[in-house]
C-alpha positions in Angstrom: -120.1 182.9 189.4 -116.9 184.5 190.6 -118.0 187.7 192.5 -116.4 190.8 191.1 -118.3 193.2 193.3 -119.2 192.2 196.9 -121.4 194.3 199.1 -120.9 194.0 202.9 -123.2 195.6 205.6 -122.5 195.7 209.3 -124.1 197.9 211.9 -122.3 197.7 215.2 -118.7 197.6 216.5 -118.6 193.8 216.9 -120.1 193.2 213.5 -117.6 195.7 212.0 -114.7 193.6 213.4 -116.3 190.4 212.2 -116.9 191.7 208.7 -113.3 193.0 208.5 -111.9 189.5 209.1 -114.2 188.0 206.5 -113.4 190.7 203.9 -109.7 190.0 204.3 -110.2 186.3 203.9 -112.4 186.8 200.8 -109.9 189.4 199.3 -107.1 186.8 199.7 -109.1 184.3 197.6 -110.5 186.9 195.2 -107.8 189.6 194.7 -109.7 191.2 191.8 -112.9 191.7 193.8 -114.2 195.1 194.8 -115.9 195.6 198.2 -118.6 198.2 198.8 -121.3 198.7 201.5 -121.7 200.3 204.9 -119.9 199.5 208.1 -117.3 201.0 210.4 -113.6 201.8 210.6 -112.4 198.2 210.7 -114.3 197.4 207.5 -112.7 200.5 205.9 -109.3 199.4 206.9 -109.9 195.9 205.4 -110.7 197.6 202.0 -114.4 198.2 202.0 -115.6 201.4 200.3 -118.1 202.4 203.0 -120.9 204.7 201.8 -121.3 205.7 205.4 -120.5 204.5 208.9 -123.5 202.4 210.0 -121.9 201.5 213.3 -122.7 204.9 214.8 -126.3 203.8 214.7 -125.9 200.7 216.8 -129.1 200.2 218.9 -129.9 198.3 222.0 -133.5 197.5 222.8 -136.9 198.5 221.3 -136.8 202.1 222.5 -133.5 202.8 220.7 -134.9 201.2 217.5 -138.0 203.4 217.6 -135.9 206.5 218.1 -133.8 205.8 215.1 -136.4 204.4 212.7 -136.4 207.4 210.3 -132.6 207.1 210.1 -132.8 203.4 209.4 -135.4 203.8 206.7 -133.1 206.4 205.0 -130.1 204.0 205.3 -132.1 201.1 203.9 -133.1 203.3 200.9 -129.5 204.4 200.3 -128.1 200.8 200.4 -130.9 199.4 198.3 -130.2 202.0 195.7 -126.5 201.3 195.9 -127.1 197.6 195.4 -129.4 198.2 192.4 -126.8 200.6 190.9 -123.7 198.5 191.4 -125.3 195.1 191.1 -123.0 193.1 193.3 -123.0 189.4 192.7 -122.7 188.7 196.4 -124.2 190.6 199.4 -123.1 189.8 202.9 -125.1 191.0 205.9 -123.1 190.8 209.1 -125.1 190.6 212.4 -127.3 193.7 213.1 -130.4 191.6 212.7 -133.1 194.2 212.9 -131.7 196.3 210.0 -130.1 193.6 207.9 -133.2 191.4 207.7 -135.3 194.3 206.2 -132.5 195.4 203.9 -132.1 191.9 202.5 -135.8 191.7 201.8 -135.7 195.1 200.1 -132.8 194.0 197.9 -134.6 190.8 197.0 -137.5 192.9 195.7 -135.2 195.1 193.6 -133.5 192.1 192.0 -134.4 191.3 188.4 -133.8 188.6 185.8 -130.5 190.2 184.9 -129.3 190.6 188.5 -130.0 188.0 191.2 -127.3 188.3 193.8 -126.5 185.6 196.3 -127.3 186.9 199.8 -125.5 185.7 202.9 -126.1 186.3 206.6 -123.0 186.0 208.8 -124.1 185.3 212.4 -127.4 183.8 213.3 -129.8 186.0 215.3 -130.8 184.3 218.5 -134.0 182.9 217.1 -133.5 179.8 219.2 -133.9 182.1 222.3 -137.0 184.0 221.1 -139.5 184.1 218.2 -138.4 180.9 216.5 -140.8 181.5 213.6 -138.2 184.0 212.3 -136.2 181.0 211.0 -138.6 180.4 208.1 -138.4 184.1 207.1 -134.6 183.9 207.1 -134.7 180.9 204.8 -136.7 183.1 202.4 -134.4 186.1 202.7 -130.9 184.4 202.6 -129.2 181.9 200.5 -126.7 180.9 203.2 -126.4 181.4 207.0 -123.1 181.2 208.7 -123.2 180.3 212.4 -120.7 180.8 215.2 -122.1 178.1 217.5 -122.4 174.3 216.7 -125.9 173.9 218.2 -127.3 176.5 215.8 -126.9 174.4 212.7 -128.7 171.5 214.3 -131.5 173.8 215.5 -132.2 175.1 212.0 -132.0 171.7 210.4 -134.8 170.5 212.6 -137.1 173.5 211.7 -136.1 174.5 208.2 -134.2 171.6 206.7 -133.9 173.1 203.2 -132.1 176.2 204.6 -128.4 176.2 203.8 -126.7 176.7 207.2 -123.0 176.2 208.0 -121.2 176.3 211.4 -117.9 178.1 210.8 -116.7 178.6 214.4 -116.0 181.7 216.5 -113.6 184.4 215.3 -112.2 185.2 218.7 -109.6 182.4 218.3 -108.1 184.5 215.5 -108.7 187.8 217.2 -106.7 186.9 220.3 -103.5 184.8 220.7 -103.6 181.7 222.8 -104.6 182.9 226.3 -101.9 183.1 228.8 -102.9 183.7 232.4 -100.5 186.2 234.2 -100.2 185.8 238.0 -101.4 188.8 240.0 -100.2 189.7 243.5 -103.5 191.3 244.4 -107.0 190.3 243.3 -107.8 192.0 240.0 -111.4 193.0 239.2 -112.2 193.9 235.6 -115.2 196.1 234.9 -116.9 195.7 231.4 -120.0 197.8 231.3 -120.6 197.3 227.5 -119.6 198.6 224.1 -122.6 200.8 223.4 -123.5 204.2 224.8 -126.9 203.0 226.1 -125.4 200.0 227.8 -122.7 202.2 229.4 -125.3 204.7 230.8 -127.4 202.0 232.3 -124.7 199.7 233.6 -122.0 202.1 234.8 -123.8 203.4 237.9 -124.4 199.9 239.3 -120.9 198.6 238.3 -119.2 201.5 239.9 -121.3 201.1 243.0 -120.3 197.4 243.1 -116.7 198.4 242.9 -117.1 200.6 246.0 -118.7 197.8 247.9 -116.1 195.3 246.9 -113.2 197.6 247.8 -114.8 198.2 251.3 -114.4 194.5 252.1 -111.6 193.2 249.8 -108.4 194.9 248.8 -108.3 194.7 245.0 -107.1 196.4 241.8 -109.9 197.7 239.6 -109.7 198.3 235.8 -112.4 199.3 233.3 -111.9 198.6 229.6 -113.6 201.0 227.2 -113.7 200.1 223.5 -112.9 203.6 222.3 -111.7 207.0 223.5 -115.2 208.4 223.1 -116.5 205.7 225.5 -113.7 206.3 227.9 -114.5 210.0 228.0 -118.1 209.1 229.0 -116.7 207.0 231.8 -114.4 209.7 233.0 -117.3 212.2 232.9 -119.5 210.0 235.0 -119.8 211.2 238.7 -118.2 208.2 240.5 -118.2 209.8 244.0 -115.9 208.3 246.7 -114.6 204.9 245.7 -111.6 202.9 244.7 -109.1 204.0 242.1 -110.2 202.5 238.7 -107.8 202.4 235.9 -109.4 203.1 232.5 -108.0 201.3 229.6 -108.9 201.8 225.9 -109.1 198.6 224.0 -106.6 195.7 224.4 -109.2 193.6 226.2 -107.0 190.5 226.0 -104.3 192.2 228.1 -106.7 193.0 230.8 -108.4 189.6 230.8 -105.0 187.8 231.1 -104.5 189.2 234.6 -108.1 189.3 235.8 -109.2 187.4 238.9 -113.0 188.2 238.5 -114.9 190.3 236.0 -118.2 192.1 236.2 -119.5 192.3 232.6 -122.5 193.0 230.5 -124.1 189.9 229.0 -123.2 189.4 225.3 -120.1 188.7 223.3 -117.7 189.9 226.0 -118.8 187.1 228.4 -117.6 184.6 225.8 -114.3 186.5 225.6 -114.1 186.2 229.4 -114.7 182.5 229.1 -111.9 182.2 226.5 -109.5 183.7 229.0 -110.9 181.5 231.8 -112.1 184.5 233.8 -114.9 183.8 236.3 -117.5 186.5 235.7 -120.6 188.1 237.2 -122.9 189.1 234.4 -125.5 191.8 234.3 -128.0 193.4 231.9 -130.3 196.4 232.1 -132.5 197.8 229.4 -135.5 200.1 229.0 -138.6 199.0 230.9 -140.6 198.4 227.7 -137.9 196.3 226.1 -137.5 194.3 229.3 -141.3 193.6 229.6 -141.5 192.5 226.0 -138.4 190.3 226.3 -139.8 188.6 229.4 -142.7 187.4 227.2 -140.7 186.1 224.2 -137.4 184.8 225.5 -137.4 181.0 226.0 -133.9 180.3 227.2 -132.9 180.0 230.8 -129.7 182.2 230.5 -128.5 185.3 228.7 -124.7 184.8 228.9 -123.5 182.6 226.1 -121.1 180.6 228.3 -124.1 179.6 230.4 -126.2 178.8 227.3 -123.4 176.6 225.9 -122.8 174.9 229.3 -126.5 174.7 230.1 -125.8 175.7 233.7 -125.1 179.1 235.4 -121.3 179.2 235.4 -121.7 182.9 235.5 -124.1 184.4 238.0 -126.6 186.6 236.1 -128.4 189.7 237.4 -131.0 191.1 235.0 -132.9 194.4 235.1 -134.1 195.1 238.7 -131.8 192.3 240.1 -128.8 194.1 238.6 -128.0 196.1 241.7 -124.6 197.1 243.1 -125.2 194.9 246.2 -126.0 191.8 244.1 -123.0 192.3 241.8 -120.6 192.9 244.7 -121.9 190.0 246.7 -121.4 187.5 243.8 -118.0 188.9 243.0 -116.8 188.8 246.6 -117.9 185.1 246.8 -115.8 184.3 243.8 -112.8 186.3 245.1 -113.0 184.4 248.4 -113.3 180.9 246.9 -110.3 179.8 244.8 -111.7 176.2 244.4 -115.0 177.5 242.9 -113.0 179.7 240.5 -110.9 176.7 239.5 -114.1 174.6 238.9 -115.6 177.3 236.7 -112.4 177.6 234.7 -112.4 173.9 234.1 -115.9 173.9 232.8 -115.2 177.0 230.7 -112.3 175.2 228.9 -114.8 172.5 227.9 -117.2 175.0 226.5 -114.5 176.8 224.5 -113.2 173.6 223.0 -116.5 173.2 221.1 -116.2 176.5 219.2 -114.2 175.5 216.2 -110.7 176.8 216.9 -108.7 179.2 214.7 -109.7 180.0 211.1 -113.4 181.0 211.4 -113.1 183.8 208.8 -111.4 181.5 206.3 -114.0 178.8 206.9 -116.7 181.4 206.4 -115.1 182.6 203.2 -114.8 179.0 201.9 -118.5 178.4 202.6 -119.4 181.6 200.7 -117.1 180.7 197.7 -118.6 177.2 197.6 -122.1 178.8 197.4 -121.1 181.0 194.5 -119.4 178.1 192.7 -122.4 175.9 193.2 -124.5 178.7 191.7 -122.2 178.9 188.7 -122.5 175.1 188.2 -126.3 175.4 188.2 -126.2 178.2 185.7 -123.9 176.2 183.4 -125.9 173.0 183.7 
C-alpha cells in the first residue's frame, strides 16, 4: 500500500514542528502523496492542507482541558468526518496525547471493509511516568508507535510485546546545528518560562522575581526567549517592577543557548534542548491546584525534567508547584553561577545523556519505519 493521501494531526507548537519534519521526509519519499489534516503554521509550510490550526488549542493541565472540551469535541467530529470523506491510507497522530488518542479511536470506529487506514502515533505519551495501563489501549488504537527515547521501546516490549514500537531518535539533532559554546564576558542567565500561555502566566512572576534576586547578588546579563511575537507581547505587558534589564528575544533559541551560563526553564522539551547545548539549568513547573493534586497521585517517576529522567539523577535542580518560588530558583542559579567545577561536571554528564538519543536523521528514520509498515501491509494483502 503506497499511501496517496496522508492525514497528519498535531496540536501544539512542538508537535507542529515535529510533524513538519516528518512530512518533509515522507514527501521526499512519496512525491505524489497528498497531505491533509490539522496542525499549525509549520505543517502548512511543509505542505499540509490544514483544515484549521489546532495548535491554538494547546492545553496544559486538567483545568485547561475541561475548559476547552466543547471545542475538542467539535474538532474531533470535524477530523473524523474529514478522514471518512477523504479516506487517507495513512493517518499520523503527532504528540497531543489527550486529543489524538480519542481521535484515533473515533476514526477506527468509522473505518469499514473498504477503508482501513494504518494509524501511527509519533511520540509516546509518558505512560511510563503515570497510568501505565494506557499502553494496552494504545496497542489497540495504533498500528505503530514511534519513540524519541531508547528506554521507551524496552518499556513497551515488557508490557505489550505485540505492539509495534520503534525508537527513531530525537529530532533536535536536525533542528539545530552541532552546538558551539560561545565565550561570555559576564555570566549570562537565560529565562525560559514556557511556550504556552498558561505556562507563561504561571511561571513568569516567579522567574522575573528570581532574576531580581540574582541581579542583587551577582552581576549578569539576562535574556528571555519567547517562541512568538504574541508570547513576547505578553511578557512585555507583564508588570515586572524594579529589576534588571531583560532582553526579550523571539525564537532562535539555539543562539541564546550557545552563550548561556545558566538557564531557568520550565520542565519539558526545552530542558532537553538546554542539555543538548550543555547548559546547566534550574527547572520549574507550576500548574493548577487540581492538576497538581491529581498528578501527585498518579506520577511514578522521581523527576519531571527529561535530562534527569535519562540520567536517573538530579542534574537539574527541580522546583515544582509550591517549591517553585523566586527565592528557590535564584538560590539554585546562584550556586551554579558561583561553582564552575559543578557546571563542568553537569556538562560532562549531559554529554553522555545526549549521546544516547540517536543523532541526526530522526525524521527520516521515522519516515522509513512508517513506509516499512505500509509496505508490510501491502505484502499481507497480496499474500
